[in-house]
Structure formats: C-alpha cells, structure tokens
C-alpha angles and dihedrals in degrees: 000000000000118000126211114266120203104203119202092177134021121272090243093057092042090056089056094046097097128219111023139192124210109205123190112218111200101186099053093029098235143121114231114215104207130193095212092190093058092033096231143110111251098191142344119231118205112233117169126209101062098285114222115150124062137181127179108213124218088251089060097253117133120224120203130188124217107191096184092053098041094232144098122224126214117212122192108202093195098056101020090234115152125186137167133230113204113222109155121218119064110300110197121150118045136193136172125218104239092210108036098026093230115150122221124205123190110221105215094193101037099046093231145101114241114212112212124198125167090358094303135100106249099172144010123211119197115232136176122279121313102353110207120162124041134193138178126207116244093251090056092235101110133047122193130201127195103216101200103192093040093050092225146110116234112208118201135183115234090258089060099255112141110243100179146345109216122194108224133166124316115296105350113206112171125032126195131186123212122240092263093054090233103107134041125199122207122196104218111205094186099051100033095234146093123248116214109209129196099218098200093048094039092225140119109247098179146007120214122195118237138174129275115319102347112211115183141355132226125191137209124181094280109012142052126216125200127186117230105208096191094037098055086226148094121238114215121205137177113250095213102042093026088220121145109250105180149334118233123202112228131159128314118294101357114201120154119053134177137171128225115248093249091050094237099113138041121200121205127190112215110203100197099039096045093229142121108224117211113210127193101230092208103044093030091223126136104241100178144006115209118202112232134163129308116290103004115199106161092181105185140013103340104159126097117189 
C-alpha cells in the first residue's frame, strides 16, 4: 500500500532539513513530518487506521502503528515510500532493536508482542493483559513490555524467552529505558506515579509521584520528564535523588514525549491542542509550540537526529 503524501517541500530539501520529529495524528489519520529546527511541518503523510505508536529505526525508516486497522506502516523519509504490513490484532506500542533491526509491536487486543523481520511476523511472545509501551535496551539483548491491565512489566531476552515479570504501579502505559540499559521507567496511569525498575534484578527500586494519568517518560542525562495526560503538564524529576523538581504546563492532554539526543530539548505531543511543545530541559520553560495534525499522540520514539 502507498499512502498519499502531501509535500510542502521537495524530498531533497527535506533530507537536508536537520533534526526531525515524526508525529502520529490519530484524529486526522496522518503523520506530521516536522523540522524541529525550523519549527514547522514539512509534510503530512496519510496513514489510515488511527495511527498512534511510532518508532524511528536506526536506518531512518519510521514505523507507525494503526490499532484500528491491525497494521503497521513503514515510511521512508528519503524516498517518500510508504507501505503497510498487515498484522491483525491491535498493534499499539512499537520499538526497534538497535542491533538486530527487528521491530516489535505490542498487540493491545491479543496480549502478545509481534516480532517483525523483513516485513513479516516471525514470532509472537505472550505478555500480560493489554500490552502498550515497548522498549529495548541499547545492547539489543532485552525487550520490555508495559502490560497495562496486568499492572506489570514483562522482561524478555532477545530470543523471546521470558526473564521476569515485575509488578509495577497501577496500569503502566509507557516504558522507557535509560542510556545504560540498567533502569526502566514505567508511567502508571492508574496510580499517578512512575515505577523505577532495576532490569537485571527484576525489581522496583523506587516510585516517583507524578500528575494525573502519567502517560510516557523521557530521559536526559540528569532528569526525567513524564507527561500527565489529565494534568496538561509534565512532571520533572531528578534521576539520582528521584525527587520531583517541577511541573511544567504544556498543551491540553499531553501524551507522547521524547528527548533530543544532546538532552537540551524535550518534545511533547498535546493531543487536544494539536501542538508539539518544545521544552528547554535546563530552564524547564516551554520555548515553542509547533502546530501539527489533529489529535497528535506520538507514542514512542519519534525523533530523528
């Protein structure tokens, strides 16, 4: 399948645009391709099926989940090519193994992780109820699934063997792994907090309070940032002391969040205000709001730098 692409600039100029954000817009069923340096949308890519999850692969391709259509789409920013991989179920969270290139899709309806290689499902790993967010450690050896309705984190080896099941806060949605691959952070929408999990030990080592219905966590070198979807805000905490430092007002119903590679900027997708907020990670101020499509969710790793 090829989707319609509404180009505002040429592909050649888009390739030279610099750091980009790929924002899934569930309401108008598009992917916004955002030049975050210029603060503008370069193009809108039509993706049916209420796109929600997103993961930018190391090779630059962008994977997008459409839970209502039972498929994932693969967008190549360089060529503009868009194709679909039919999966069935309700794929939501996505993650890409940085070493093997395997793509993982959390099947919200089927309680499983679908492993995709060469545009085909090659394995299925059973999870708890309603898996949502996924993450992979930097060495590619461990895959984590936030199983929302089981209030647990499932920890898998790269071969699919289950290493641990870790009880966390109530109804975890997003899960994020630190740059060392040592700690995982789950945003628990039911208990309004963040669980910090030692991956090797398979145990919660801290619980950090957040705002109303925390959705996803982003990390810099020293701080964590969690979107509070019912609080219209982002809670900021110190990674070492695990103390809450601040709460930043952003747009209405923030969900997806990601950090720039250098840790200087945080990007927040605001579902109800159709914007991508840009936060200075040091001063904790919102320095820009970029208009995107309707109903942005951007659940996952949506930055390419």
